[in-house]
PyMOL Python script that loads the backbone (N, CA, C, O; Angstrom):
from pymol import cmd

cmd.read_pdbstr("""\
ATOM      1  N   MET A   1     232.082-110.908-108.541  1.00  0.00           N
ATOM      2  CA  MET A   1     230.967-110.459-108.013  1.00  0.00           C
ATOM      3  C   MET A   1     230.269-109.418-108.694  1.00  0.00           C
ATOM      4  O   MET A   1     231.025-108.464-108.878  1.00  0.00           O
ATOM      5  N   PRO A   2     229.231-109.249-109.097  1.00  0.00           N
ATOM      6  CA  PRO A   2     228.259-108.159-109.479  1.00  0.00           C
ATOM      7  C   PRO A   2     228.236-106.737-108.563  1.00  0.00           C
ATOM      8  O   PRO A   2     228.173-106.839-107.338  1.00  0.00           O
ATOM      9  N   HIS A   3     228.272-105.828-109.002  1.00  0.00           N
ATOM     10  CA  HIS A   3     228.513-104.625-107.860  1.00  0.00           C
ATOM     11  C   HIS A   3     227.222-104.081-108.011  1.00  0.00           C
ATOM     12  O   HIS A   3     226.545-104.137-109.037  1.00  0.00           O
ATOM     13  N   TYR A   4     226.884-103.505-106.843  1.00  0.00           N
ATOM     14  CA  TYR A   4     225.398-102.703-106.761  1.00  0.00           C
ATOM     15  C   TYR A   4     225.569-101.299-106.159  1.00  0.00           C
ATOM     16  O   TYR A   4     226.471-101.031-105.365  1.00  0.00           O
ATOM     17  N   HIS A   5     224.560-100.337-106.626  1.00  0.00           N
ATOM     18  CA  HIS A   5     224.406 -98.926-105.554  1.00  0.00           C
ATOM     19  C   HIS A   5     223.439 -98.931-104.747  1.00  0.00           C
ATOM     20  O   HIS A   5     222.710 -99.870-105.069  1.00  0.00           O
ATOM     21  N   PHE A   6     222.935 -98.268-103.665  1.00  0.00           N
ATOM     22  CA  PHE A   6     221.709 -97.884-103.120  1.00  0.00           C
ATOM     23  C   PHE A   6     221.580 -96.877-102.942  1.00  0.00           C
ATOM     24  O   PHE A   6     222.080 -96.333-101.958  1.00  0.00           O
ATOM     25  N   HIS A   7     220.736 -96.135-103.980  1.00  0.00           N
ATOM     26  CA  HIS A   7     220.905 -94.432-103.467  1.00  0.00           C
ATOM     27  C   HIS A   7     219.375 -93.981-102.759  1.00  0.00           C
ATOM     28  O   HIS A   7     218.292 -94.399-103.169  1.00  0.00           O
ATOM     29  N   THR A   8     219.504 -93.329-101.964  1.00  0.00           N
ATOM     30  CA  THR A   8     218.372 -92.712-101.374  1.00  0.00           C
ATOM     31  C   THR A   8     217.730 -91.506-101.653  1.00  0.00           C
ATOM     32  O   THR A   8     218.585 -90.732-102.082  1.00  0.00           O
ATOM     33  N   LEU A   9     216.748 -91.032-101.619  1.00  0.00           N
ATOM     34  CA  LEU A   9     216.237 -89.671-101.921  1.00  0.00           C
ATOM     35  C   LEU A   9     215.093 -89.330-100.781  1.00  0.00           C
ATOM     36  O   LEU A   9     214.028 -89.940-100.882  1.00  0.00           O
ATOM     37  N   HIS A  10     215.241 -88.473 -99.801  1.00  0.00           N
ATOM     38  CA  HIS A  10     214.238 -87.935 -99.005  1.00  0.00           C
ATOM     39  C   HIS A  10     214.192 -86.414 -98.528  1.00  0.00           C
ATOM     40  O   HIS A  10     214.209 -85.980 -97.376  1.00  0.00           O
ATOM     41  N   GLY A  11     214.144 -85.877 -99.477  1.00  0.00           N
ATOM     42  CA  GLY A  11     214.015 -84.615 -99.566  1.00  0.00           C
ATOM     43  C   GLY A  11     215.334 -83.868-100.405  1.00  0.00           C
ATOM     44  O   GLY A  11     215.263 -82.808-101.027  1.00  0.00           O
ATOM     45  N   ARG A  12     216.542 -84.730-100.237  1.00  0.00           N
ATOM     46  CA  ARG A  12     217.563 -84.703-101.150  1.00  0.00           C
ATOM     47  C   ARG A  12     218.182 -86.018-101.458  1.00  0.00           C
ATOM     48  O   ARG A  12     217.853 -87.020-100.823  1.00  0.00           O
ATOM     49  N   LEU A  13     219.123 -86.054-102.468  1.00  0.00           N
ATOM     50  CA  LEU A  13     219.511 -87.209-102.953  1.00  0.00           C
ATOM     51  C   LEU A  13     220.688 -87.571-102.180  1.00  0.00           C
ATOM     52  O   LEU A  13     221.320 -86.649-101.664  1.00  0.00           O
ATOM     53  N   PHE A  14     221.071 -88.739-102.023  1.00  0.00           N
ATOM     54  CA  PHE A  14     222.160 -89.342-101.247  1.00  0.00           C
ATOM     55  C   PHE A  14     222.604 -90.350-102.198  1.00  0.00           C
ATOM     56  O   PHE A  14     222.064 -91.454-102.263  1.00  0.00           O
ATOM     57  N   ARG A  15     223.623 -89.976-102.972  1.00  0.00           N
ATOM     58  CA  ARG A  15     224.365 -91.129-103.681  1.00  0.00           C
ATOM     59  C   ARG A  15     225.409 -92.254-103.113  1.00  0.00           C
ATOM     60  O   ARG A  15     226.424 -91.949-102.487  1.00  0.00           O
ATOM     61  N   ASP A  16     225.033 -93.551-103.409  1.00  0.00           N
ATOM     62  CA  ASP A  16     225.824 -94.253-103.084  1.00  0.00           C
ATOM     63  C   ASP A  16     226.585 -94.540-103.792  1.00  0.00           C
ATOM     64  O   ASP A  16     226.212 -95.329-104.661  1.00  0.00           O
ATOM     65  N   VAL A  17     228.093 -94.064-103.828  1.00  0.00           N
ATOM     66  CA  VAL A  17     228.988 -94.231-104.446  1.00  0.00           C
ATOM     67  C   VAL A  17     230.044 -95.149-104.092  1.00  0.00           C
ATOM     68  O   VAL A  17     231.079 -95.172-104.757  1.00  0.00           O
ATOM     69  N   GLU A  18     229.813 -96.151-102.782  1.00  0.00           N
ATOM     70  CA  GLU A  18     230.834 -97.264-102.687  1.00  0.00           C
ATOM     71  C   GLU A  18     230.093 -98.370-103.023  1.00  0.00           C
ATOM     72  O   GLU A  18     230.759 -99.059-103.796  1.00  0.00           O
ATOM     73  N   GLY A  19     229.012 -98.859-102.795  1.00  0.00           N
ATOM     74  CA  GLY A  19     228.180 -99.935-103.161  1.00  0.00           C
ATOM     75  C   GLY A  19     228.551-101.029-102.413  1.00  0.00           C
ATOM     76  O   GLY A  19     229.236-101.009-101.390  1.00  0.00           O
ATOM     77  N   GLU A  20     227.901-102.321-103.157  1.00  0.00           N
ATOM     78  CA  GLU A  20     228.389-103.389-102.230  1.00  0.00           C
ATOM     79  C   GLU A  20     228.267-104.473-103.458  1.00  0.00           C
ATOM     80  O   GLU A  20     227.428-104.578-104.352  1.00  0.00           O
ATOM     81  N   ASP A  21     229.586-105.330-103.104  1.00  0.00           N
ATOM     82  CA  ASP A  21     229.536-106.657-104.260  1.00  0.00           C
ATOM     83  C   ASP A  21     228.501-107.568-103.566  1.00  0.00           C
ATOM     84  O   ASP A  21     228.507-107.939-102.392  1.00  0.00           O
ATOM     85  N   LEU A  22     227.648-107.837-104.500  1.00  0.00           N
ATOM     86  CA  LEU A  22     226.571-109.110-104.002  1.00  0.00           C
ATOM     87  C   LEU A  22     226.274-110.147-105.212  1.00  0.00           C
ATOM     88  O   LEU A  22     226.525-109.832-106.375  1.00  0.00           O
ATOM     89  N   VAL A  23     225.744-111.358-104.878  1.00  0.00           N
ATOM     90  CA  VAL A  23     225.938-112.361-105.629  1.00  0.00           C
ATOM     91  C   VAL A  23     225.234-112.400-107.191  1.00  0.00           C
ATOM     92  O   VAL A  23     225.699-112.696-108.292  1.00  0.00           O
ATOM     93  N   ASP A  24     223.634-111.873-106.652  1.00  0.00           N
ATOM     94  CA  ASP A  24     223.153-111.244-108.292  1.00  0.00           C
ATOM     95  C   ASP A  24     221.938-110.539-107.810  1.00  0.00           C
ATOM     96  O   ASP A  24     221.657-110.378-106.622  1.00  0.00           O
ATOM     97  N   ALA A  25     221.233-110.129-108.837  1.00  0.00           N
ATOM     98  CA  ALA A  25     220.081-109.050-108.707  1.00  0.00           C
ATOM     99  C   ALA A  25     218.938-109.556-107.674  1.00  0.00           C
ATOM    100  O   ALA A  25     218.126-108.735-107.248  1.00  0.00           O
ATOM    101  N   ALA A  26     218.891-110.655-107.351  1.00  0.00           N
ATOM    102  CA  ALA A  26     217.926-110.704-105.992  1.00  0.00           C
ATOM    103  C   ALA A  26     218.475-110.721-105.012  1.00  0.00           C
ATOM    104  O   ALA A  26     217.725-110.429-104.080  1.00  0.00           O
ATOM    105  N   ALA A  27     219.847-111.006-104.618  1.00  0.00           N
ATOM    106  CA  ALA A  27     220.653-110.260-103.086  1.00  0.00           C
ATOM    107  C   ALA A  27     220.531-108.969-103.164  1.00  0.00           C
ATOM    108  O   ALA A  27     220.245-108.360-102.133  1.00  0.00           O
ATOM    109  N   ALA A  28     220.688-108.370-104.198  1.00  0.00           N
ATOM    110  CA  ALA A  28     220.440-106.810-104.456  1.00  0.00           C
ATOM    111  C   ALA A  28     219.169-106.008-104.246  1.00  0.00           C
ATOM    112  O   ALA A  28     219.014-104.817-103.979  1.00  0.00           O
ATOM    113  N   ARG A  29     218.125-107.193-104.478  1.00  0.00           N
ATOM    114  CA  ARG A  29     216.608-106.456-104.191  1.00  0.00           C
ATOM    115  C   ARG A  29     216.327-106.823-102.537  1.00  0.00           C
ATOM    116  O   ARG A  29     215.695-106.023-101.847  1.00  0.00           O
ATOM    117  N   ARG A  30     216.714-107.766-102.118  1.00  0.00           N
ATOM    118  CA  ARG A  30     216.901-108.356-100.795  1.00  0.00           C
ATOM    119  C   ARG A  30     217.736-107.234 -99.983  1.00  0.00           C
ATOM    120  O   ARG A  30     217.195-106.718 -99.005  1.00  0.00           O
ATOM    121  N   HIS A  31     219.024-106.848-100.358  1.00  0.00           N
ATOM    122  CA  HIS A  31     219.844-105.995 -99.961  1.00  0.00           C
ATOM    123  C   HIS A  31     218.927-104.318 -99.712  1.00  0.00           C
ATOM    124  O   HIS A  31     218.990-103.613 -98.705  1.00  0.00           O
ATOM    125  N   THR A  32     218.241-104.084-100.802  1.00  0.00           N
ATOM    126  CA  THR A  32     217.349-102.951-100.939  1.00  0.00           C
ATOM    127  C   THR A  32     216.296-102.744 -99.790  1.00  0.00           C
ATOM    128  O   THR A  32     216.226-101.666 -99.200  1.00  0.00           O
ATOM    129  N   LEU A  33     215.446-103.851 -99.477  1.00  0.00           N
ATOM    130  CA  LEU A  33     214.646-104.196 -98.617  1.00  0.00           C
ATOM    131  C   LEU A  33     215.412-103.658 -97.068  1.00  0.00           C
ATOM    132  O   LEU A  33     214.989-102.840 -96.251  1.00  0.00           O
ATOM    133  N   ARG A  34     216.737-104.508 -97.060  1.00  0.00           N
ATOM    134  CA  ARG A  34     217.484-104.273 -95.513  1.00  0.00           C
ATOM    135  C   ARG A  34     217.642-102.594 -95.417  1.00  0.00           C
ATOM    136  O   ARG A  34     217.161-102.049 -94.424  1.00  0.00           O
ATOM    137  N   VAL A  35     218.331-101.749 -96.471  1.00  0.00           N
ATOM    138  CA  VAL A  35     218.378-100.720 -96.625  1.00  0.00           C
ATOM    139  C   VAL A  35     217.078 -99.609 -96.134  1.00  0.00           C
ATOM    140  O   VAL A  35     217.042 -98.673 -95.335  1.00  0.00           O
ATOM    141  N   MET A  36     216.239-100.131 -96.893  1.00  0.00           N
ATOM    142  CA  MET A  36     215.004 -99.365 -96.244  1.00  0.00           C
ATOM    143  C   MET A  36     214.586 -99.288 -95.087  1.00  0.00           C
ATOM    144  O   MET A  36     214.502 -98.323 -94.327  1.00  0.00           O
ATOM    145  N   GLY A  37     214.226-100.717 -94.931  1.00  0.00           N
ATOM    146  CA  GLY A  37     214.208-101.156 -93.019  1.00  0.00           C
ATOM    147  C   GLY A  37     215.169-100.639 -91.974  1.00  0.00           C
ATOM    148  O   GLY A  37     214.833-100.421 -90.810  1.00  0.00           O
ATOM    149  N   GLU A  38     216.425-100.451 -92.473  1.00  0.00           N
ATOM    150  CA  GLU A  38     217.472 -99.891 -91.032  1.00  0.00           C
ATOM    151  C   GLU A  38     217.145 -98.446 -91.378  1.00  0.00           C
ATOM    152  O   GLU A  38     216.342 -98.025 -90.545  1.00  0.00           O
ATOM    153  N   ILE A  39     217.403 -97.677 -92.134  1.00  0.00           N
ATOM    154  CA  ILE A  39     216.818 -96.600 -92.012  1.00  0.00           C
ATOM    155  C   ILE A  39     215.291 -96.122 -91.423  1.00  0.00           C
ATOM    156  O   ILE A  39     215.091 -95.229 -90.600  1.00  0.00           O
ATOM    157  N   LEU A  40     214.410 -96.867 -91.999  1.00  0.00           N
ATOM    158  CA  LEU A  40     213.472 -96.569 -91.259  1.00  0.00           C
ATOM    159  C   LEU A  40     212.792 -96.916 -89.729  1.00  0.00           C
ATOM    160  O   LEU A  40     211.780 -96.470 -89.188  1.00  0.00           O
ATOM    161  N   ARG A  41     213.825 -97.933 -89.269  1.00  0.00           N
ATOM    162  CA  ARG A  41     213.762 -98.095 -87.848  1.00  0.00           C
ATOM    163  C   ARG A  41     214.666 -97.457 -87.377  1.00  0.00           C
ATOM    164  O   ARG A  41     214.532 -97.336 -86.159  1.00  0.00           O
ATOM    165  N   ASP A  42     215.705 -96.894 -87.851  1.00  0.00           N
ATOM    166  CA  ASP A  42     216.418 -95.831 -86.946  1.00  0.00           C
ATOM    167  C   ASP A  42     215.895 -94.643 -87.018  1.00  0.00           C
ATOM    168  O   ASP A  42     216.610 -93.745 -86.574  1.00  0.00           O
ATOM    169  N   GLY A  43     214.562 -94.252 -87.562  1.00  0.00           N
ATOM    170  CA  GLY A  43     213.920 -93.095 -87.263  1.00  0.00           C
ATOM    171  C   GLY A  43     213.980 -92.151 -88.569  1.00  0.00           C
ATOM    172  O   GLY A  43     213.361 -91.096 -88.701  1.00  0.00           O
ATOM    173  N   ALA A  44     214.683 -92.627 -89.327  1.00  0.00           N
ATOM    174  CA  ALA A  44     214.614 -91.178 -90.698  1.00  0.00           C
ATOM    175  C   ALA A  44     214.326 -90.077 -90.105  1.00  0.00           C
ATOM    176  O   ALA A  44     213.139 -89.867 -89.856  1.00  0.00           O
ATOM    177  N   THR A  45     215.197 -89.224 -89.776  1.00  0.00           N
ATOM    178  CA  THR A  45     215.015 -87.768 -89.189  1.00  0.00           C
ATOM    179  C   THR A  45     214.063 -87.221 -90.312  1.00  0.00           C
ATOM    180  O   THR A  45     214.292 -87.312 -91.518  1.00  0.00           O
ATOM    181  N   GLY A  46     212.824 -86.567 -89.667  1.00  0.00           N
ATOM    182  CA  GLY A  46     212.288 -85.993 -90.675  1.00  0.00           C
ATOM    183  C   GLY A  46     211.310 -86.511 -91.661  1.00  0.00           C
ATOM    184  O   GLY A  46     210.780 -85.872 -92.570  1.00  0.00           O
ATOM    185  N   PHE A  47     211.099 -88.095 -91.272  1.00  0.00           N
ATOM    186  CA  PHE A  47     210.351 -88.809 -92.220  1.00  0.00           C
ATOM    187  C   PHE A  47     208.972 -88.054 -92.638  1.00  0.00           C
ATOM    188  O   PHE A  47     208.634 -87.664 -93.755  1.00  0.00           O
ATOM    189  N   TRP A  48     208.329 -87.973 -91.488  1.00  0.00           N
ATOM    190  CA  TRP A  48     206.858 -87.142 -91.719  1.00  0.00           C
ATOM    191  C   TRP A  48     206.678 -85.957 -92.470  1.00  0.00           C
ATOM    192  O   TRP A  48     205.706 -85.552 -93.106  1.00  0.00           O
ATOM    193  N   ASP A  49     207.865 -85.453 -92.263  1.00  0.00           N
ATOM    194  CA  ASP A  49     207.748 -83.613 -93.032  1.00  0.00           C
ATOM    195  C   ASP A  49     208.384 -83.558 -94.561  1.00  0.00           C
ATOM    196  O   ASP A  49     208.310 -82.652 -95.391  1.00  0.00           O
ATOM    197  N   ALA A  50     208.928 -84.640 -94.625  1.00  0.00           N
ATOM    198  CA  ALA A  50     210.297 -84.814 -96.083  1.00  0.00           C
ATOM    199  C   ALA A  50     209.101 -85.547 -97.366  1.00  0.00           C
ATOM    200  O   ALA A  50     209.558 -85.458 -98.505  1.00  0.00           O
ATOM    201  N   GLY A  51     207.934 -86.105 -97.292  1.00  0.00           N
ATOM    202  CA  GLY A  51     207.290 -86.983 -98.170  1.00  0.00           C
ATOM    203  C   GLY A  51     208.166 -87.925 -98.296  1.00  0.00           C
ATOM    204  O   GLY A  51     209.114 -88.178 -97.552  1.00  0.00           O
ATOM    205  N   PRO A  52     207.735 -88.602 -99.542  1.00  0.00           N
ATOM    206  CA  PRO A  52     207.988 -90.234 -99.965  1.00  0.00           C
ATOM    207  C   PRO A  52     209.662 -90.272 -99.593  1.00  0.00           C
ATOM    208  O   PRO A  52     210.494 -89.471-100.020  1.00  0.00           O
ATOM    209  N   PHE A  53     209.905 -91.360 -98.733  1.00  0.00           N
ATOM    210  CA  PHE A  53     211.350 -92.038 -98.909  1.00  0.00           C
ATOM    211  C   PHE A  53     211.610 -93.177 -99.753  1.00  0.00           C
ATOM    212  O   PHE A  53     211.061 -94.268 -99.602  1.00  0.00           O
ATOM    213  N   ARG A  54     212.498 -92.892-100.684  1.00  0.00           N
ATOM    214  CA  ARG A  54     212.939 -93.893-101.845  1.00  0.00           C
ATOM    215  C   ARG A  54     214.283 -94.412-101.994  1.00  0.00           C
ATOM    216  O   ARG A  54     215.220 -93.633-101.823  1.00  0.00           O
ATOM    217  N   VAL A  55     214.470 -95.441-102.246  1.00  0.00           N
ATOM    218  CA  VAL A  55     216.136 -96.111-102.157  1.00  0.00           C
ATOM    219  C   VAL A  55     215.549 -96.599-103.253  1.00  0.00           C
ATOM    220  O   VAL A  55     214.399 -96.964-103.498  1.00  0.00           O
ATOM    221  N   LEU A  56     216.990 -96.514-104.151  1.00  0.00           N
ATOM    222  CA  LEU A  56     216.917 -96.959-105.688  1.00  0.00           C
ATOM    223  C   LEU A  56     218.046 -97.705-105.800  1.00  0.00           C
ATOM    224  O   LEU A  56     219.108 -97.121-105.583  1.00  0.00           O
ATOM    225  N   CYS A  57     218.072 -98.936-106.106  1.00  0.00           N
ATOM    226  CA  CYS A  57     219.511 -99.616-106.432  1.00  0.00           C
ATOM    227  C   CYS A  57     219.314 -99.863-107.986  1.00  0.00           C
ATOM    228  O   CYS A  57     218.406-100.199-108.746  1.00  0.00           O
ATOM    229  N   THR A  58     220.957 -99.437-108.062  1.00  0.00           N
ATOM    230  CA  THR A  58     221.494 -99.779-109.537  1.00  0.00           C
ATOM    231  C   THR A  58     222.546-100.860-109.548  1.00  0.00           C
ATOM    232  O   THR A  58     223.113-101.314-108.553  1.00  0.00           O
ATOM    233  N   ASP A  59     222.745-101.237-110.888  1.00  0.00           N
ATOM    234  CA  ASP A  59     224.034-102.102-110.795  1.00  0.00           C
ATOM    235  C   ASP A  59     225.093-101.143-111.422  1.00  0.00           C
ATOM    236  O   ASP A  59     224.800 -99.984-111.716  1.00  0.00           O
ATOM    237  N   ALA A  60     226.070-101.557-111.573  1.00  0.00           N
ATOM    238  CA  ALA A  60     227.461-101.100-111.793  1.00  0.00           C
ATOM    239  C   ALA A  60     227.291-100.560-113.336  1.00  0.00           C
ATOM    240  O   ALA A  60     228.291 -99.999-113.784  1.00  0.00           O
ATOM    241  N   ASP A  61     226.531-100.624-113.917  1.00  0.00           N
ATOM    242  CA  ASP A  61     226.528 -99.718-115.261  1.00  0.00           C
ATOM    243  C   ASP A  61     225.167 -98.298-114.907  1.00  0.00           C
ATOM    244  O   ASP A  61     224.756 -97.377-115.613  1.00  0.00           O
ATOM    245  N   GLY A  62     224.942 -98.595-113.972  1.00  0.00           N
ATOM    246  CA  GLY A  62     223.964 -97.483-113.523  1.00  0.00           C
ATOM    247  C   GLY A  62     222.351 -97.576-114.162  1.00  0.00           C
ATOM    248  O   GLY A  62     221.571 -96.639-114.330  1.00  0.00           O
ATOM    249  N   ALA A  63     222.149 -98.976-114.443  1.00  0.00           N
ATOM    250  CA  ALA A  63     220.866 -99.892-114.622  1.00  0.00           C
ATOM    251  C   ALA A  63     219.927 -99.923-113.123  1.00  0.00           C
ATOM    252  O   ALA A  63     220.241-100.144-111.954  1.00  0.00           O
ATOM    253  N   VAL A  64     218.920 -99.660-113.656  1.00  0.00           N
ATOM    254  CA  VAL A  64     217.756 -99.535-112.600  1.00  0.00           C
ATOM    255  C   VAL A  64     217.742-101.255-111.859  1.00  0.00           C
ATOM    256  O   VAL A  64     217.403-102.046-112.739  1.00  0.00           O
ATOM    257  N   VAL A  65     217.926-101.727-110.967  1.00  0.00           N
ATOM    258  CA  VAL A  65     217.839-102.959-110.496  1.00  0.00           C
ATOM    259  C   VAL A  65     216.562-102.909-109.801  1.00  0.00           C
ATOM    260  O   VAL A  65     215.860-103.556-110.578  1.00  0.00           O
ATOM    261  N   THR A  66     215.794-102.553-108.822  1.00  0.00           N
ATOM    262  CA  THR A  66     214.719-102.240-108.205  1.00  0.00           C
ATOM    263  C   THR A  66     214.852-100.769-107.361  1.00  0.00           C
ATOM    264  O   THR A  66     215.888-100.136-107.160  1.00  0.00           O
ATOM    265  N   GLY A  67     213.740-100.497-107.015  1.00  0.00           N
ATOM    266  CA  GLY A  67     213.436 -99.414-106.193  1.00  0.00           C
ATOM    267  C   GLY A  67     212.199 -99.735-105.287  1.00  0.00           C
ATOM    268  O   GLY A  67     211.259-100.499-105.504  1.00  0.00           O
ATOM    269  N   LEU A  68     212.439 -99.013-104.318  1.00  0.00           N
ATOM    270  CA  LEU A  68     211.238 -98.727-102.786  1.00  0.00           C
ATOM    271  C   LEU A  68     210.868 -97.477-102.704  1.00  0.00           C
ATOM    272  O   LEU A  68     211.594 -96.513-102.946  1.00  0.00           O
ATOM    273  N   VAL A  69     209.460 -97.434-102.280  1.00  0.00           N
ATOM    274  CA  VAL A  69     208.971 -96.057-101.482  1.00  0.00           C
ATOM    275  C   VAL A  69     208.096 -96.258-100.535  1.00  0.00           C
ATOM    276  O   VAL A  69     207.128 -97.011-100.426  1.00  0.00           O
ATOM    277  N   ALA A  70     208.663 -95.341 -99.753  1.00  0.00           N
ATOM    278  CA  ALA A  70     208.044 -95.639 -98.311  1.00  0.00           C
ATOM    279  C   ALA A  70     207.441 -93.973 -98.087  1.00  0.00           C
ATOM    280  O   ALA A  70     208.019 -92.887 -98.123  1.00  0.00           O
ATOM    281  N   GLU A  71     205.936 -94.384 -97.832  1.00  0.00           N
ATOM    282  CA  GLU A  71     205.580 -92.558 -97.272  1.00  0.00           C
ATOM    283  C   GLU A  71     204.091 -92.999 -96.225  1.00  0.00           C
ATOM    284  O   GLU A  71     203.601 -94.111 -96.029  1.00  0.00           O
ATOM    285  N   GLN A  72     203.657 -91.609 -95.685  1.00  0.00           N
ATOM    286  CA  GLN A  72     202.753 -91.563 -94.839  1.00  0.00           C
ATOM    287  C   GLN A  72     201.521 -91.567 -95.756  1.00  0.00           C
ATOM    288  O   GLN A  72     201.417 -90.659 -96.581  1.00  0.00           O
ATOM    289  N   LEU A  73     200.341 -92.761 -95.654  1.00  0.00           N
ATOM    290  CA  LEU A  73     199.273 -92.724 -96.087  1.00  0.00           C
ATOM    291  C   LEU A  73     198.437 -91.568 -96.083  1.00  0.00           C
ATOM    292  O   LEU A  73     198.430 -90.997 -94.993  1.00  0.00           O
ATOM    293  N   LYS A  74     197.691 -91.018 -97.017  1.00  0.00           N
ATOM    294  CA  LYS A  74     196.818 -90.069 -96.854  1.00  0.00           C
ATOM    295  C   LYS A  74     195.729 -90.461 -96.407  1.00  0.00           C
ATOM    296  O   LYS A  74     195.234 -91.525 -96.778  1.00  0.00           O
ATOM    297  N   LEU A  75     194.947 -89.369 -95.198  1.00  0.00           N
ATOM    298  CA  LEU A  75     194.204 -89.696 -94.700  1.00  0.00           C
ATOM    299  C   LEU A  75     192.929 -90.877 -95.431  1.00  0.00           C
ATOM    300  O   LEU A  75     192.485 -91.908 -94.926  1.00  0.00           O
ATOM    301  N   ILE A  76     192.655 -90.344 -96.555  1.00  0.00           N
ATOM    302  CA  ILE A  76     191.431 -90.861 -97.284  1.00  0.00           C
ATOM    303  C   ILE A  76     191.922 -92.001 -97.807  1.00  0.00           C
ATOM    304  O   ILE A  76     191.023 -92.762 -98.165  1.00  0.00           O
ATOM    305  N   ASP A  77     193.085 -92.429 -97.995  1.00  0.00           N
ATOM    306  CA  ASP A  77     193.720 -93.962 -98.226  1.00  0.00           C
ATOM    307  C   ASP A  77     193.847 -94.805 -97.118  1.00  0.00           C
ATOM    308  O   ASP A  77     193.933 -96.026 -97.252  1.00  0.00           O
ATOM    309  N   ALA A  78     193.867 -94.133 -95.826  1.00  0.00           N
ATOM    310  CA  ALA A  78     193.951 -94.983 -94.463  1.00  0.00           C
ATOM    311  C   ALA A  78     192.254 -95.459 -94.170  1.00  0.00           C
ATOM    312  O   ALA A  78     191.775 -96.561 -93.904  1.00  0.00           O
ATOM    313  N   VAL A  79     191.678 -94.233 -94.332  1.00  0.00           N
ATOM    314  CA  VAL A  79     189.972 -94.631 -94.061  1.00  0.00           C
ATOM    315  C   VAL A  79     189.504 -95.627 -95.100  1.00  0.00           C
ATOM    316  O   VAL A  79     188.637 -96.428 -94.752  1.00  0.00           O
ATOM    317  N   ARG A  80     190.039 -95.677 -96.498  1.00  0.00           N
ATOM    318  CA  ARG A  80     189.534 -96.632 -97.342  1.00  0.00           C
ATOM    319  C   ARG A  80     190.146 -98.193 -97.169  1.00  0.00           C
ATOM    320  O   ARG A  80     189.520 -99.156 -97.611  1.00  0.00           O
ATOM    321  N   MET A  81     191.321 -98.325 -96.539  1.00  0.00           N
ATOM    322  CA  MET A  81     192.064 -99.145 -96.196  1.00  0.00           C
ATOM    323  C   MET A  81     191.393 -99.824 -94.843  1.00  0.00           C
ATOM    324  O   MET A  81     191.358-101.051 -94.745  1.00  0.00           O
ATOM    325  N   MET A  82     190.866 -98.972 -93.810  1.00  0.00           N
ATOM    326  CA  MET A  82     190.209 -99.328 -92.434  1.00  0.00           C
ATOM    327  C   MET A  82     189.117-100.293 -92.795  1.00  0.00           C
ATOM    328  O   MET A  82     188.898-101.323 -92.156  1.00  0.00           O
ATOM    329  N   ALA A  83     188.269 -99.804 -94.130  1.00  0.00           N
ATOM    330  CA  ALA A  83     186.705 -99.929 -94.655  1.00  0.00           C
ATOM    331  C   ALA A  83     187.216-101.261 -95.373  1.00  0.00           C
ATOM    332  O   ALA A  83     186.434-102.212 -95.381  1.00  0.00           O
ATOM    333  N   ASP A  84     188.271-101.383 -95.884  1.00  0.00           N
ATOM    334  CA  ASP A  84     188.040-102.884 -96.611  1.00  0.00           C
ATOM    335  C   ASP A  84     188.833-104.286 -95.496  1.00  0.00           C
ATOM    336  O   ASP A  84     188.682-105.504 -95.595  1.00  0.00           O
ATOM    337  N   ILE A  85     189.526-103.622 -94.664  1.00  0.00           N
ATOM    338  CA  ILE A  85     189.808-104.607 -93.240  1.00  0.00           C
ATOM    339  C   ILE A  85     188.291-105.180 -92.601  1.00  0.00           C
ATOM    340  O   ILE A  85     187.934-106.355 -92.510  1.00  0.00           O
ATOM    341  N   GLU A  86     187.676-104.175 -92.273  1.00  0.00           N
ATOM    342  CA  GLU A  86     186.421-104.187 -91.813  1.00  0.00           C
ATOM    343  C   GLU A  86     185.372-105.002 -92.394  1.00  0.00           C
ATOM    344  O   GLU A  86     184.498-105.650 -91.819  1.00  0.00           O
ATOM    345  N   ALA A  87     185.688-104.813 -94.049  1.00  0.00           N
ATOM    346  CA  ALA A  87     184.651-105.683 -94.829  1.00  0.00           C
ATOM    347  C   ALA A  87     185.424-107.061 -95.016  1.00  0.00           C
ATOM    348  O   ALA A  87     184.761-108.077 -94.803  1.00  0.00           O
ATOM    349  N   ASN A  88     186.379-107.165 -95.285  1.00  0.00           N
ATOM    350  CA  ASN A  88     187.079-108.433 -94.939  1.00  0.00           C
ATOM    351  C   ASN A  88     186.896-109.169 -93.682  1.00  0.00           C
ATOM    352  O   ASN A  88     186.693-110.383 -93.717  1.00  0.00           O
ATOM    353  N   ASP A  89     186.966-108.386 -92.335  1.00  0.00           N
ATOM    354  CA  ASP A  89     186.297-109.075 -91.407  1.00  0.00           C
ATOM    355  C   ASP A  89     184.906-109.565 -91.162  1.00  0.00           C
ATOM    356  O   ASP A  89     184.683-110.631 -90.588  1.00  0.00           O
ATOM    357  N   GLN A  90     184.033-108.813 -91.581  1.00  0.00           N
ATOM    358  CA  GLN A  90     182.486-109.521 -91.907  1.00  0.00           C
ATOM    359  C   GLN A  90     182.337-110.821 -92.685  1.00  0.00           C
ATOM    360  O   GLN A  90     181.694-111.849 -92.471  1.00  0.00           O
ATOM    361  N   ARG A  91     183.171-110.414 -93.684  1.00  0.00           N
ATOM    362  CA  ARG A  91     183.208-111.919 -94.350  1.00  0.00           C
ATOM    363  C   ARG A  91     183.792-113.125 -93.814  1.00  0.00           C
ATOM    364  O   ARG A  91     183.703-114.152 -94.486  1.00  0.00           O
ATOM    365  N   ASP A  92     184.300-113.140 -92.844  1.00  0.00           N
ATOM    366  CA  ASP A  92     185.088-114.388 -92.338  1.00  0.00           C
ATOM    367  C   ASP A  92     184.341-114.890 -91.538  1.00  0.00           C
ATOM    368  O   ASP A  92     184.671-115.916 -90.944  1.00  0.00           O
TER     369      ASP A  92
END
""", "prot")
cmd.dss("prot")
cmd.show_as("cartoon", "prot")
cmd.util.cbc("prot")
cmd.orient("prot")
C-alpha cells in the first residue's frame, strides 16, 4: 500500500514523520480533509491569531498529493460574500 505524510503549518511546521498507509491518492485526499477537520474541530489553539492553517499531503517520495488551507475571512471578503448570498436570495 502507498505511504503518505500529512504535514501541518500553523505558525510553525509540524512534519509528519510516521505517515499512513492508504489505498491510493484519493484515500489520501480524503484523509487530508479528515486531518484538517479534526484539528479545527478540536480548537486549533491560536487559530485566530496565527494566520492560515495548512495541511500538506505528500507521498513516500515527497511529491505533493494535495493541500488544504483554512483561514479567517477578511472583513471585506465576508461583506462581499453576504452581498452575493443576498443577491442570490432575491433571484430565488
